[in-house]
N, C-alpha and C positions, 0 to 999 in steps of 0.2 A: 060609338067609341066612348070610353070613360072620360070624365072631366078631371083635369089635373090642377086647376086653379085652386090655390089655397093660401092661407096665411102661414108664414113661418117666422121663426125668431130671427130678426135681422142681425147680421154680423157686422161688427165695426171694421173688420178686416176684409169683408166681402168674400171670405173663403168658407166653403161649405163641404161637409161630408154628406153625400147623397146616396141613399140606397133605394133601388128599384126592385121590388119583389114581385114574383109571379103570383097569379091567382091560385089558391089552393096548393101552393108549393109545386106546381106542375113544371116540367122542363120547358125552357124557352129557347134552348139551343140544341138542336138534334144533330147538327154537323158543323163543320168548319165554315161552310158557306153561310150558314146562319150567323155565326160569330163575325165573319167578315162583313156581313151586311150591317150588323149593328155598329161596328167600328167605322164603317163608311158614313153612317148617319151621325156618329159622334164627331167625326172630322168635319162634316158639313155644318153641324151646329156651331162649331168653333168659328167657322168662316162667317156664318150668318149673324151670330150674336156676339162675336168678338170676346168670348170668355177664354180664360186660361184653363188648361187641363193639366193637373199635376200628377195624378195617379188614377188608375182604373184597374178593375179585374172583372172578367166575365165568368161567373159561376153557372152551374146548371140551372138554378132557379132564381138567381138574384144577381144584381150588378152593384158594385161599389164605384163611386166616382168622387174625386176630390177636385173641386172646381173653384176658380176665382171668378165671381160674377161681377164684372166691371160695371155693367149698365143696369143692375137690378132686374135682371130678366130670368131669374132662376126657374120660376114656374113655366115660363115660355120655353126655356131650354129643355126641361124635363118633358113637357108636353110634346114638343117637337120630336124628341128621341123616341118616346113611348108610342106615340100615335103612328109615326112612320114605320117603326118596327112591327107593331101590331098588325097594320095593314098588310105588310109583307108576309108575316107569319101566318095569318089567317088565310090569305090567298094561296100560299104554297101548300099548306096542309089541309086545305078545304074544310076550314072550321069557322065558327062564328063565336062571338062573345069576347069578353075581356081577356087580355093577356097579362096585364099588370094590375095590381091594386090601384084604385083610382086616387089614392093619396100616397105620395112618396114620402119617405122619411128624410129629414135633413137636420144637420147639426152645425151650428156656427163654430168656426175654429179661430181662436184668438191669440194663442201663444205659439212661438216657433217650436219649442220642445214637443208640444202636443202634436203639432203639424207634422214634424219629421217622424215621430213614432207612429202616427197614423199612416203615413206613406208606407212604412215598413209593415204595419199590420195588414194593410190592403194587399200588399204583395205576398204575404204569408198565407192568405186565405186558402189557396189550393193545397198547401202542405198541411194546414190545420184540418182540412176536410179529408185528408188521406188520399188525394188524387195523385200528387207527385210532389217532388221537391220544388220549392218556390221558384228556384232559378232555372228550372227545366219546363216551366209552364209557359206556353206560347201566347196565352190570352190575357196577359196583364201588362202593365206599363213597365215592369221591371226590365224587360228586354230592351226598351227604348233608352233606358239609362246606361245600358252596357254596350249598345251599338249606336248607329246613327239614328237620332230621333226622327220619326215620321211626322208626328203631330202633337206629341206630349211635350209640355214646356219643361223638360228635364233640366236644361241649362239654368233656368231661373231658380229651380229648387237647389241645385248644387251650389249656385252662387249664394243663396240665402244661408245654406248650411255650411258654407266655406269648406266644401268637399270636392275632391276630384272623383273620377270613376272608381279608383281603387278604394278610396275612403268609403264610398257608397256601398261597395260590396262588403267591406269589413263591417260596416254598420249593420248590415243585414245578417251577416254570419254571427255577430255578437248576440243577436236575438235568439238564434238557435242554441249557441253555446250556453247561454244563461237560462235557456228554456223558459223565456218570458212570453209565453202566449197569454198575455193578460187580456182576455176577451172582454171582461166587464168594463175595462177602461175605454174601449173603443166601439162597443155596441151602442148605437144611438139611444136605445131605451134605458141604458144604465149609466149614462155619463153624469159625473158629478164634477163640478169645477173645483180646482184647488183654491185655497184661501187667497193667494196672491192674485190669481185671475179674477176671482169673484170680487175682490176689493176694487180692482181697476174698472170692472164692468159697472159696479154700483156707482162709482164716482162719475163715470161717463154718462150713465143713465140720468143721474140726478144733477149733473153739472156742478158738483161741489168737490172740494179737496179734503175738508175736515168732516169725517163721518160722525164724529162725536157730537157735532152741532145738531144732528137730528134729535138728540135727547132733549135739547132746549126749546124745541118747537112746541106750539100748543098741541093739544091732544089730537084734534082733527087733522091738522097739517102733518103731524108726525105719522099718524096712522095711514094717511094717504100715500106718503112717500115710502113707508115700509111695505105697504101692499103693492106698490108699483114695482119695487125691486124684487119682491117675492115672486113676481111673475117671470123673472129671468130664468130661463131653462138651465138646469144644472146646479142651481143654488138651493140647498136644503134649509129648512127653517131653523134647525139647531145650529147650522153653520152661520146663518144670517144673524141669529141672536148673538153668537160669539163675536162676530165681526163688528156689530153695532154696539156691543156692550150693554145689551138689554136681556131680559128674560125671554125664554122660549114662549112662555104664556103670553107675554106682551105681544110677541109676533103673531101668535094665534088670534088674539083679540083684535089686533090691527087689521089683519086680513079679513076676519069675520065681519068687522064693522064697516069695512070699505065696500064700495060698489064695484071696485075693480075685480074682475074675474081672474084669479091667479091660476086656475086650473090645477090646483094642488089636490 
């Protein structure tokens, strides 16, 4: 079986958008029995690891999950789900080999507005893919927001959003009316933090309130701190230069001179 242990960008909210993709874009659900099997495993993972589940959708070759990882068990949660389902899938279809890529994608979620729009984005996946209208798809968490929830923590989301069931439906319909299928904002590979979120994350990472104070540090200390925050996923160098009030060239030199691997 593949290994799923990995380093991922830690979320200050403990909320993550997770995507599990199949190997070579192969189908991972051939029938509704397969889908039900995965959801059973998802329910069991909640009971075992005590995580909250805010949204999900099962697509033909990938899965979106929105999870609050209370106990810092994200890798274990995903490993449990992927391994259990892969064993079932390989046995049922008499095959061997990997079912999912051995490294899942995850993105930390830090703001309520992004979180709510992500819930909506996840639910719109079937419609975006041309399968059916989002509210007629049986394999997403949308149905649990509109009926009695089975295991999705929908009430917590509605409470955070200060919405009732009708508000939640209107929130989704607004997405369609405005034709806002803004894929780039929610695909993990393309996420960029807005300035307000980036500023708050930089302050938390460095443990300071006045970002301008970074300019007054000696060169080595300044470069170290700049390289450290440049590592935050979703913050671009041009954006970081603007926020810190320094040149983009200075950011480049700071990152280059530091031993911290920013993976940029």
